[in-house]
SELUMFI-306994 format. One record per residue (C-alpha): x, y, z. Coordinates in pm, whole numbers, always signed. Layout:
     east    north       up
        X        Y        Z
...
***
This chain:
     east    north       up
     -873    -1565    -4152
     -965    -1527    -3804
    -1328    -1480    -3676
    -1405    -1203    -3416
    -1641    -1288    -3138
    -1837    -1056    -2925
    -1586    -1053    -2595
    -1700    -1157    -2249
    -1744     -818    -2134
    -1776     -880    -1740
    -1877    -1166    -1526
    -2256    -1065    -1545
    -2278     -940    -1890
    -2442    -1201    -2150
    -2494     -977    -2454
    -2401     -648    -2604
    -2510     -396    -2881
    -2283     -289    -3117
    -2299      +71    -3130
    -2019     +189    -3392
    -1787       +7    -3619
    -1453     +228    -3633
    -1365      +30    -3958
    -1524      -82    -4254
    -1513     -372    -4489
    -1164     -346    -4669
    -1015     -161    -4402
     -669     -278    -4262
     -684     -308    -3895
     -374     -284    -3667
     -332     -507    -3345
     -504     -324    -3057
     -674      -64    -3276
    -1021      +49    -3161
    -1231     -219    -3385
    -1617     -161    -3277
    -1768      +21    -2959
    -2019     -210    -2769
    -2307     -110    -2517
    -2409     -311    -2249
    -2626     -270    -1947
    -2314     -167    -1747
    -2118      +67    -1968
    -2017     +178    -2318
    -1663      +77    -2434
    -1412      +45    -2733
    -1297     -292    -2805
     -953     -342    -2989
     -884     -577    -3250
     -718     -889    -3096
     -517     -917    -3456
     -399     -741    -3733
     -529     -770    -4083
     -815     -644    -4317
    -1156     -619    -4211
    -1293     -859    -4463
    -1652     -913    -4336
    -1880     -759    -4079
    -2153     -990    -3940
    -2336     -795    -3682
    -2475     -463    -3822
    -2446     -122    -3561
    -2754      -96    -3329
    -2807     -492    -3335
    -2776     -662    -3000
    -2593    -1045    -2995
    -2489    -1256    -2695
    -2152    -1294    -2599
    -1941    -1526    -2807
    -2121    -1412    -3131
    -1920    -1402    -3442
    -1927    -1049    -3557
    -1646     -979    -3793
    -1370    -1140    -3993
    -1023    -1045    -4015
     -842    -1156    -4285
     -532    -1100    -4519
     -569     -795    -4814
     -659    -1066    -5083
     -974    -1150    -4885
    -1132     -837    -4930
    -1278     -802    -5263
    -1484    -1078    -5198
    -1592    -1018    -4829
    -1701     -666    -4955
    -1950     -840    -5146
    -2060    -1081    -4858
    -2094     -791    -4607
    -2342     -588    -4829
    -2581     -898    -4852
    -2526     -914    -4489
    -2623     -569    -4410
    -2937     -599    -4613
    -3017     -905    -4448
    -2956     -761    -4081
    -3163     -462    -4190
    -3487     -636    -4280
    -3465     -934    -4003
    -3259     -738    -3731
    -3080    -1096    -3642
    -2717    -1180    -3681
    -2711    -1402    -3978
    -2410    -1556    -4158
    -2290    -1446    -4499
    -2334    -1625    -4833
    -2054    -1853    -4929
    -1772    -1711    -5083
    -1465    -1859    -5244
    -1213    -1674    -5015
    -1396    -1763    -4682
    -1583    -2096    -4777
    -1350    -2367    -4645
    -1140    -2145    -4371
    -1456    -1958    -4163
    -1743    -2171    -4062
    -2069    -1976    -4105
    -2214    -1887    -3757
    -2566    -1975    -3697
    -2834    -1745    -3692
    -2902    -1603    -3362
    -3199    -1711    -3167
    -3487    -1428    -3191
    -3580    -1324    -2856
    -3903    -1499    -2668
    -4209    -1280    -2680
    -4263    -1004    -2401
    -4348    -1155    -2067
    -4686    -1114    -1919
    -4529     -888    -1662
    -4541     -571    -1921
    -4886     -526    -1905
    -5063     -502    -2238
    -4789     -569    -2450
    -4906     -767    -2741
    -4758    -1121    -2729
    -4598    -1056    -3084
    -4380     -814    -2942
    -4036     -901    -2974
    -3803     -788    -2705
    -3404     -836    -2649
    -3333     -946    -2296
    -3186     -617    -2219
    -3476     -427    -2303
    -3711     -702    -2120
    -3523     -653    -1804
    -3541     -282    -1831
    -3929     -288    -1884
    -3977     -579    -1599
    -3741     -388    -1362
    -3949      -27    -1397
    -4292     -178    -1454
    -4342      -34    -1808
    -4622     -107    -2017
    -4477     -206    -2372
    -4790      -76    -2551
    -4709     +271    -2438
    -4335     +270    -2589
    -4275     +330    -2940
    -4010     +165    -3092
    -3755     +329    -3305
    -3561      +10    -3423
    -3558     -169    -3757
    -3952     -252    -3801
    -4084      -74    -3512
    -3862     -284    -3270
    -3840     -141    -2899
    -3464      -72    -2845
    -3279      +13    -2523
    -3263     +389    -2585
    -3662     +375    -2632
    -3707     +231    -2296
    -3445     +479    -2139
    -3627     +768    -2313
    -3957     +634    -2157
    -3784     +585    -1825
    -3642     +950    -1821
    -3976    +1096    -1912
    -4148     +926    -1629
    -4235     +633    -1763
    -4586     +489    -1813
    -4629     +221    -1569
    -4843     -125    -1626
    -5160     -143    -1391
    -5097     -438    -1132
    -5311     -714    -1151
    -5585     -695     -874
    -5583     -977     -629
    -5864    -1176     -537
    -6073    -1004     -293
    -5843     -704     -351
    -6035     -319     -336
    -5824     -221     -656
    -6038     -191     -949
    -6058     -101    -1320
    -6147     +267    -1220
    -5848     +300     -974
    -5654     +615    -1070
    -5343     +579    -1256
    -5030     +778    -1248
    -5035    +1106    -1406
    -4819    +1149    -1740
    -4539    +1369    -1719
    -4558    +1662    -1915
    -4311    +1670    -2152
    -4163    +2019    -2372
    -4196    +2060    -2765
    -3936    +2223    -2911
    -4001    +2554    -3062
    -3877    +2730    -3390
    -3609    +2920    -3150
    -3485    +2603    -2963
    -3187    +2378    -3012
    -3283    +1988    -2972
    -3012    +1782    -2831
    -3041    +1401    -2831
    -2989    +1262    -2478
    -2686     +982    -2523
    -2770     +642    -2403
    -2510     +721    -2078
    -2728    +1048    -2000
    -3049     +825    -2055
    -2922     +537    -1823
    -2765     +767    -1553
    -3149     +995    -1538
    -3324     +636    -1507
    -3069     +526    -1233
    -3105     +843    -1043
    -3517     +817    -1069
    -3526     +508     -923
    -3285     +591     -641
    -3480     +921     -531
    -3786     +671     -547
    -3616     +403     -357
    -3436     +576     -113
    -3498     +836     +197
    -3229    +1089     +107
    -3071    +1311     +373
    -2798    +1502     +370
    -2529    +1577     +631
    -2235    +1799     +564
    -1897    +1893     +772
    -1657    +2165     +722
    -1300    +2030     +675
     -986    +2271     +705
     -738    +2135     +514
     -430    +2307     +651
     -300    +2009     +808
     -301    +1789     +464
     -130    +2063     +309
     +165    +2027     +544
     +246    +1702     +354
     +112    +1766      +26
     +249    +2107      -66
     +585    +1957     +103
     +600    +1662     -149
     +378    +1799     -436
     +685    +1846     -695
     +860    +1516     -572
     +561    +1338     -615
     +499    +1437     -955
     +817    +1357    -1102
     +798    +1017     -940
     +446     +928    -1041
     +386    +1140    -1335
      +65    +1322    -1195
      -33    +1567     -943
     -108    +1490     -569
     -474    +1624     -531
     -676    +1629     -189
     -905    +1336     -333
     -658    +1062     -234
     -642    +1204     +144
    -1000    +1231     +138
    -1068     +866       +2
     -791     +748     +278
     -996     +901     +562
    -1326     +784     +441
    -1174     +412     +442
    -1029     +433     +756
    -1378     +578     +890
    -1566     +331     +743
    -1413      +42     +973
    -1561     +231    +1253
    -1881     +295    +1141
    -1931      -12     +903
    -2319      +47     +850
    -2217     +307     +573
    -2035      +53     +401
    -2327     -148     +308
    -2598     -231      +47
    -2962     -286     +122
    -3150     -630      +46
    -3472     -731     +102
    -3535     -588     +499
    -3198     -626     +580
    -2861     -430     +563
    -2602     -625     +415
    -2251     -497     +576
    -1964     -527     +361
    -1627     -673     +537
    -1420     -501     +249
    -1412     -143      +96
    -1463     -153     -284
    -1452     +219     -332
    -1647     +408     -635
    -1504     +718     -773
    -1729     +917     -988
    -1561    +1035    -1323
    -1672    +1305    -1538
    -1680    +1199    -1895
    -1613    +1571    -2035
    -1987    +1696    -1938
    -2132    +1398    -2153
    -2211    +1187    -1837
    -2033    +1025    -1515
    -1899     +670    -1487
    -1812     +535    -1146
    -1519     +310    -1143
    -1419      +80     -845
    -1100      +98     -645
    -1100     -271     -533
     -997     -365     -154
     -944      -28      -57
     -923      -80     +316
     -565     -254     +249
     -435      +12      +24
     -227     +353     +178
     -231     +701      +48
       +7     +643     -258
     -138     +326     -378
     -483     +469     -365
     -346     +788     -574
     -205     +529     -850
     -511     +334     -890
     -765     +650     -871
     -550     +815    -1137
     -504     +509    -1366
     -907     +439    -1314
     -997     +789    -1420
     -745     +814    -1713
     -891     +469    -1837
    -1267     +614    -1785
    -1225     +890    -2009
    -1035     +720    -2276
    -1330     +448    -2275
    -1085     +149    -2155
    -1239       +5    -1865
    -1417     -331    -1883
    -1793     -327    -1736
    -1651     -541    -1395
    -1434     -223    -1313
    -1747       +9    -1270
    -1995     -253    -1065
    -1984     -377     -731
    -1888      -85     -523
    -1970      -17     -168
    -1922     +341      -87
    -1903     +610     -352
    -1720     +941     -368
    -1812    +1210     -614
    -1539    +1446     -652
    -1761    +1784     -752
    -1495    +2011     -571
    -1266    +1991     -878
    -1549    +2187    -1072
    -1588    +2466     -808
    -1922    +2350     -621
    -1960    +2468     -297
    -2258    +2203     -144
    -2386    +1950     -340
    -2676    +1702     -273
    -2522    +1383     -448
    -2764    +1108     -520
    -2691     +735     -384
    -2541     +499     -660
    -2801     +201     -546
    -2816      -23     -382
    -2516     +140     -152
    -2665     +330     +145
    -2463     +621     +110
    -2239     +877     -110
    -1997    +1138      -24
    -1951    +1480     -240
    -1627    +1643     -209
    -1686    +2031     -278
    -1464    +2314     -338
    -1158    +2372     -104
    -1083    +2731     -104
     -897    +2969     +143
    -1105    +3108     +415
    -1025    +3308     +763
    -1042    +3028    +1010
    -1016    +3066    +1408
     -738    +2867    +1513
     -564    +2782    +1853
     -230    +2905    +1933
       +1    +2742    +2196
      +60    +2994    +2526
     -190    +3207    +2360
     -606    +3206    +2331
     -718    +3216    +1981
     -602    +3369    +1650
     -726    +3404    +1291
     -550    +3252    +1000
     -601    +3183     +637
     -633    +2809     +583
     -785    +2595     +283
    -1132    +2460     +375
    -1380    +2284     +210
    -1713    +2103     +253
    -1774    +1721     +269
    -2154    +1654     +202
    -2321    +1298     +220
    -2643    +1171     +107
    -2730     +882     +285
    -3041     +642     +300
    -3250     +686     +631
    -3337     +312     +632
    -3031     +225     +679
    -2953     +453    +1023
    -2998     +758    +1167
    -2852    +1098    +1178
    -2614    +1036    +1469
    -2474     +761    +1310
    -2400     +971     +976
    -2284    +1253    +1154
    -2010    +1041    +1371
    -1882     +913    +1028
    -1868    +1269     +923
    -1679    +1380    +1215
    -1436    +1072    +1187
    -1360    +1169     +852
    -1272    +1538     +937
    -1066    +1455    +1228
     -874    +1203    +1036
     -801    +1482     +779
     -707    +1756    +1026
     -483    +1541    +1272
     -301    +1248    +1083
      +51    +1292    +1002
      +33    +1199     +653
     +404    +1227     +570
     +463     +841     +639
     +230     +749     +360
     +368     +963      +35
***
């Protein structure tokens, strides 16, 4: 008999919400088989079973949030299943009525083998910073954090959880609709009065008989909230350069078959762009930075984020750590590995946090010009747009100029005008362009 606890899902993650159980009580579980799905403030991920056996107890119901280390299930042998099934039914009833994790009543099969877990502490009442919230409002730490960060009025949020509890989804939905902020407290002598104008409510559409209603997923709501916040915080500016990839293709097309045979995946333009970006950041370090409190924090390492599409259901940005020390082939391997594990939900929260600069690979979907939104607290994000064949003017040795057909594409960068000015951003993009168009890439593959 073994207790399954909520694992540590990243250095900064202290709790998680069980969003789905892949097994029910009495089901057999194999080692490393997906057992449950957990949602944190960083990522939604599937968690494999650390042992094989039979799922004999489920102690935390879907939708409940518990601290890291909480016993959420018990896996035992087949003889334990019948007794555990009855125990699980009691637990489910208790969870539905109280919305806290509680230990199951003793059963003959587990009484002497698995100690009872103590009930999870009831979260403290909402802090006064949440405006007109009643002091009896019970909020989880994640919900409290989201409400405080977005200065929301708890009283204006309708809870859909058990007993009307406000869930993270409820808060994200409020943020995506524009939110309802709490009026800041007036300081003594302040001109702010009770009659001061409030932010207008954002109009919301109402579905009609001919409409289809598609619920926004958690990742879609969270992405929306982050993007709205980023546009509010950063004065976004767009800069674009056009890149001729003929020089890249001299190497890429020459080694494409050999590379795929050796590595198991195709060599695309993205690793070349990533390598050029990393080298250019060394010359323009203020782009590899984050904004603090009236200060620019310049990073002396490059943790490169690569946005990955989840079959049109959302985006995650896994991070290539210390990219400044990796050449083209190493970058290719790591980008492919992270993208593969992102799509199969096998990333840890730490693998999608802490980036210093982000690349969004929109070109793979055919876009021509994209203005991405900065991934806070970074100061810039680069979009790789579609690479297509175009007629270009080239210089021919011994002659003047000629026209040739080359692969050409835009690199579009959104940047924060607080961190630097247009000349600096243009200088960085020009350096990336120069590296791509002139470097001898053959030595790196």
